[in-house]
N, C-alpha and C positions, 0 to 999 in steps of 0.2 A: 271429243268435247272441248271447247275452250271456255275459257272464265275471264270475268271482269268484276271490279270491285264495285259496289254501289255504296253511296254514303260516304262521310268524312270523318265522322267521331270514332275514334278507334274502339270504344265501347258498344257501337251498335252497327259499323260498316259491315257488310257482308261480301263474300265473293260468290257469284252466282254464275251459271252457265250462260253462254252468251245466247242461248235461244230458249225464251220462257214459254211455258205451256199454259194455254187458256182452259179453264175448267168451266166455262160459263154454262154449258149445256149439260155437263155431268150431273146425273140424277134425275134428270127431267128427259130431254129428247135423246139423250145418249144414256143408255141403259147401263146398269152397274156392272156387269160382266165386262162390256166394252170399254168403259171408262177405266175399270181396274187394269185391264189388258194395256190399254195407252199408258198409263201412269207407271205401270210396272217396266215397260219397254223403255219410256223416257228415263227413268232412274237408272236402269241397265246401261243405258247409252251415256250416262255421266250427267243428265239433267238435274238440275237442283233448284228451279225457279217456276213456281207454280202460282197461277194468277186466279183470284175468284172475287165475289163480292157478296155481299149480305142480301142482295136484292136478286140474285140469279138463281132460277129464271123465273121470275114472277108471271111472265107473259105466257110460259107455257102451260099453266093451269088457272090463271086467273087469280093467283095466289098473292103472297107477299115475298116470295123468293126464299133463300135459305137451303134448297135442295142441294146446291152445289158444295157449299160449306159443309153440310151434314154428310154428303158421300166421302169427301176428303177425310172428313174426321174417322169415318169408318174405315177407309183405306189405310190411314196412318195406324190405326189401332191393330188392324189385322195384319199389317206387315212390319209392325215394330218400328216405325217411322219417327226419328226423332228430330232434333232440330238440324240436322245435316240437309234437309230439303228446306228451302225458303218458301214459305207461304205468304203470298200478298193478298190482302182483302180490302174492300172498300166500303165506305157507308156514306149516307148522305141520300141516296136516291131508291131507299126501299119505301114501297108504297105503304101508308099508314093503316090502310084497309084493303081486303081483298076486293077485285073488281075496279080498283083505282091503279092509278100509275104515278111515276116520278114526275110527270108533267104538271098533274093536278093535285098531288097529294103526297109529296115527298117527305121523308122524315126530317130532311133538312141537317145543319150543321151547328146546332146549338150545343153548348157545353154538356147540357143533360143528355142529348141525343147521342152526342160522341161517346160519353161514358157508358150509357146503356146499351148503345148498339155494339160497341167494341166487345162489351163483356158478353154479349149473346154470340158474337163471332167466335170469341174464344172457347165458349162451352161448346159450339157446333163443332169447331174444328179439333177440339180436344187439346188445346194448347194453353200453357201458363202466359205465354207471351206471344202477341202478334209481331212477325219479324217485319213486315211493312204494311202500313195502314194509309190508305188514300181517302183524300176528301173527294167523292166520287162525281158530284155536280154542284155549280154554284148555287148558294143560298142568301139571296139579298135581304131576306128578312132578320138576319142576325148581324150584329157587328162584326167585322172580320177579326177585331182583336179577340172577341169572344171565341170564335173558332180557333186562332191561334194558340190561345191560352187552354183551351179545351183539349187539343191534340197534345200540346207539350206537357200538361199535367200527367197523361197517361205515360209518356217518355219517362217524366221524374219518377213515377210509381214502379217503373219496370215492367208494366204489362204491355207496352209497345216499343219497338226499336226504332225503325225508320219511318219517316213520314213522307207521304207524297201527294200528288194532287192530279185531277184527271178533268179534262173539259172545262177548264176555266179560261177566262180571258186572261192573256199574258200580263196584263197590267195589273190583274188582281193578284196573280201569283207572285209578281215583284213586290206588290205592297204587303202581302200576308208574309214573305220572306224579310222585308225591311222591318215591320213590326216585331217580327221574332228576334231579329238582330239586336234591335234597340233595346228590347226587354231581356237580353241575354238568354233567349229560349231556343229551343230546336226548332227549325223549320222545314219546309218541303224540299226535299233533295232528289226526289225521283218523280218524273213527269209522264205520264200516260196519256198519249193522244193516238187519233188515228193517224198513220202515216204510210205509204207506200211509194212505189217508184213513179206511178202516174200522180201528176199534180192535180188536186182538187180546185174546182171553185169554191171560194169562201164566201161568195156574196149571196147564196140562196138562204133564205131565211127559214127556220124550222120552229117546231114547237117551244123549244128552249131558248132559241136565239132569234130574235126578231130582226136582228141587224145582219145575220149571217151566221153560218157555223162557227163554233169556238172549238169544236171538238177534233178538228184536223190540224195537223203541224203544218202552219204556213210559215211565210218569211219571218215573221216577227218572232215566233217560237224558236225557229231554226237559228235566227240570229242571237237569240237570248242564250241557247245552248252553246254557240261559239264564244260569247262574251263571259259565260259562267261555266268553265271547263268541269267544275266539280258535280254537275248536274248530269243526270242521265236521263235519256228518252226511252221509255219502253212503248213501242209502236204496236198499236192494236190493229187488227185488220190489215196486215201488211199484204195479203194475198187478195184482198177485196172479195172475200167471201167466194172464191172460185171463179171469178169472172175472167182473170187471166186465161184459163184453161178450159172452161165450158161454155161455149158460145150460146148455150140455150139461157145462159145468167147474164143479162145484159149488164153493162157498167151502171153503176148508180149515176144519177142524173148530175152530181156534183163532178163527175170524170168525164162527161160526154161534152167535149168541147174541143175548138179546133187545135189545141196543142197537144192532143192526146194521140192522133195517129202517128206523128213522127217519133215519139216516144215509144210507142208500141213496136214500131219498125225496128228501131235499134235493139230494144229488148229480145225481139225475135232472132235478129242477127247474131247477137252475142251468144243467145241459147244454142243456135245451131254450131257455132265455131266451137263452144266448149264442150258440146254434146251433152249439156244438162237440159232440165226443163227451165221453162220461163219461170215457175214459181222458185226454183232454186237459184236462178240468176237474180231475182228480186231479193230474196233474202240475202245473197252473198253481197249485192251491192250495199244493202244496209250494213251488213256486219263488217264490210271492210272499208267503210267510209271514213272521214275525219271526224265526224261527229260520234258521242259515244250514244250508240242506239243498240237496243236489245229487242229484236222482233218478238212479238207475242203471238203464237201461232194456235189457233184452235182446230182441232181435227175431230174426226168422228170415227176413225179407224186406225189400227197400227200401219198399215200401208201408208196413209196419208202422212203419218207421223214419220216413217222411214225416208220419205221423199224430203220433208223438211231437215230431218237430221243430216242428210248427205250434204246439204248446203252449207255446213258449217265448214267443211273442208274445201269447199269450192273457190279457188282464188282467182280473181279477175285481173287482167293484166292493165297496167296504166292506160295503155291505148283503149281498151275495151270499157273502161270506167270512164275515161275522157269522152268517149262516144255516147255513153249512156247519160252523162251528165250535160253533155252539150245539145242533145236533142231537144227541140221544143216547138 
């Protein structure tokens, strides 16, 4: 395994494995025995960065979520896991009532919600301190300063370490960070967005984003990372839910556009040259690039995890990387 540092404050920054493990479906669609086996193998391989959320996976049973955090809490206790494993969680998108969702009834990002939801997450995970806490989705009903101050107060109290943000417009991320800096408060340092080798369209509106998706890492976000090297991108859905390797799983509409075939061709050529799988080349491309990217992989079996772990040691040549980057 390889490692990188997230965060800048010596009191809170952490060294984490370059491959993060997503626990979204653990405790719901992925049963406990399988989830424990995956977590055990991940740790055995040197993995130290696990990702969850307080709303995972509410859609599995029409509830409000919490199953993933609860399972991770049981796993931590049963294995004697301490702070050597960094567990990141998120708040803001938990449905306020069963049968609703983050689109129509999200908990939001008020100071009250931040405090209460973070406390519930600590209880479910069985930890005194949340290593990394994200603002999961935007909340336009609450002043941004209130959200910034709400997160910072938990850091000051020692119940949260690092702060992150997911699925926000880049201008709102920068405004929140500027407010934090001006007030002498800690701000977002880890950004979690969908990012893969294929480039997505960002103009397709969705339930949360009437002007086009804000959840995918586009040129504005990637440019922001280049300008702010202290930030880290945690890339979710790097393997596009299996679409690279499972023909029966078509690409999501956002990736079905004229630029995709050339990139798929380059990707498959490099996979043949290296003897690696297409998935491994995608992960190696992210891991070895100029930007600080940590792929976040979700798996439902130890076999899938093994394939992803092998990508950490795959080194692409400058020529291979140039061909991958130049395809469009």
